[in-house]
C-alpha angles and dihedrals in degrees: 000000000000089000089068098048107114103167110050085128110044140162136176125220110202124206135185097217147358094269094056092043092053090048089050091052091050090052091046090053093048092050092052092048091050089064088215091106129083088237105083104178146352112244099177140010124198114190107197091186091072090070096034116124117194093208090055098037117187139152114303138164143154114261127198120194106208140184110244114198117221130202118285114266116196090343096310125102114222120209135193134198114246137176130235115194121201111199143154121256092247090053090047091054090047090050092052091054092046092048091051090053090047090053091051092049091051092054093055 
């Protein structure tokens, strides 16, 4: 149901290696803490690498569900839950291929 949709607003941040991903996460955290960013808080983190098995490699990433503050309407600020995905370039390319195949399958 719509009450369970957590990623109506989603973006992917793509990194070449672990070092750059960790630096990206540090910057992400600093931006949120600054409160000068539309993302106000992290409400959930799902680390797909915890369950990752090299011998059975598959798509994986780190997902953050975040509160995104909207503009005030009649004195009240509305917020939505969004998703920020941190992934490696190879996983991003894998995801694009998989999504293309999924789109083809849905049209048939």
